C-alpha positions in Angstrom: 24.2 17.8 4.8 20.3 17.2 5.8 17.9 19.8 4.0 14.1 20.1 4.7 11.7 21.7 2.9 8.3 22.9 4.0 6.0 22.7 1.2 6.2 20.6 -1.7 6.7 23.8 -4.1 10.0 24.3 -2.3 11.2 20.6 -2.5 10.5 20.5 -6.4 12.3 24.1 -6.7 15.4 22.5 -4.4 15.5 18.7 -6.8 15.2 21.1 -9.8 18.2 23.3 -8.9 20.2 20.2 -7.5 19.3 18.4 -11.2 20.8 21.5 -12.7 23.9 21.9 -11.0 24.5 17.9 -11.4 24.7 17.7 -7.5 23.9 14.2 -6.2 21.1 14.2 -3.2 18.8 11.7 -1.8 15.0 12.1 -1.5 13.3 10.5 1.8 9.8 10.0 1.0 7.3 11.6 3.2 4.7 9.3 5.3 2.0 10.6 3.2 3.4 8.5 0.1 3.7 5.6 2.4 1.2 2.8 1.0 -1.9 1.8 3.5 -1.0 -2.1 4.3 -4.0 -4.5 5.3 -4.8 -7.9 6.0 -7.3 -9.7 4.5 -8.5 -13.1 6.2 -11.0 -15.7 5.1 -10.2 -16.4 1.7 -9.0 -19.9 0.5 -5.2 -20.4 0.4 -5.4 -20.9 -3.1 -7.0 -17.8 -4.0 -4.7 -16.0 -6.4 -3.5 -12.7 -5.6 -4.1 -11.6 -9.0 -7.9 -12.1 -8.4 -7.8 -10.2 -5.3 -5.7 -7.2 -7.1 -8.3 -7.5 -9.9 -11.4 -7.7 -7.6 -10.0 -4.7 -5.3 -9.1 -2.6 -8.8 -13.0 -3.2 -9.8 -13.9 -1.4 -6.5 -12.0 1.4 -7.1 -9.1 1.2 -5.1 -5.5 1.7 -6.1 -3.3 -1.5 -5.2 0.3 -1.5 -5.1 0.3 -5.0 -4.5 -0.8 -7.9 -2.9 1.5 -10.5 -0.9 -0.2 -14.1 0.5 1.7 -14.7 3.8 3.1 -18.5 4.1 4.6 -20.4 7.1 8.3 -19.6 7.6 9.6 -23.3 7.8 8.2 -25.0 4.8 6.3 -22.1 2.9 3.1 -23.5 3.0 0.7 -20.8 2.0 -1.8 -19.3 4.9 -5.2 -18.1 4.1 -3.7 -14.7 4.5 -2.9 -11.7 2.2 -1.1 -8.3 2.8 -2.6 -5.7 0.6 -0.6 -2.7 -0.1 -3.3 0.2 -1.1 -2.0 3.5 -2.7 -3.4 6.5 -1.0 -6.6 7.9 -2.8 -9.9 9.8 -1.6 -11.7 6.2 -0.7 -8.9 4.4 0.5 -10.5 4.1 4.4 -13.3 2.7 2.4 -11.4 -0.8 2.4 -12.5 -1.0 6.0 -16.5 -0.1 5.1 -16.8 -3.0 2.7 -19.3 -5.6 3.7 -19.5 -9.5 3.6 -21.7 -9.7 0.4 -19.1 -7.7 -1.5 -16.3 -9.3 -0.4 -17.1 -12.7 -0.3 -16.6 -12.9 3.9 -13.6 -10.7 3.8 -11.9 -10.0 7.2 -10.2 -6.8 7.4 -7.3 -5.5 9.5 -4.9 -2.7 9.7 -0.9 -3.5 9.7 0.1 0.4 9.9 1.4 1.4 13.1 0.5 5.1 12.5 -1.7 7.0 10.1 
């Protein structure tokens, strides 16, 4: 059975009802909850993901995770990092950071649809 709700209030009420009735269900997260994925280029390959995460958090972004891309064959790290940002008021500001504040970061969006 497939059930869709039109508002978040209806969604909460339905899940509360199913919980009370002890009925098993599965919720597909909405697209609005998906993180924004972006690519950072131009950093040295020895930069740690923790340094990037801490730097972005210090600038007010909500960072879900940071991954360093690696070569498939030998797992050698590339100077390319993928950042998952949680939706917030300033999330689009990631593309407005200038080179003086980001150490020459080059950002590209990897989301297909936004």
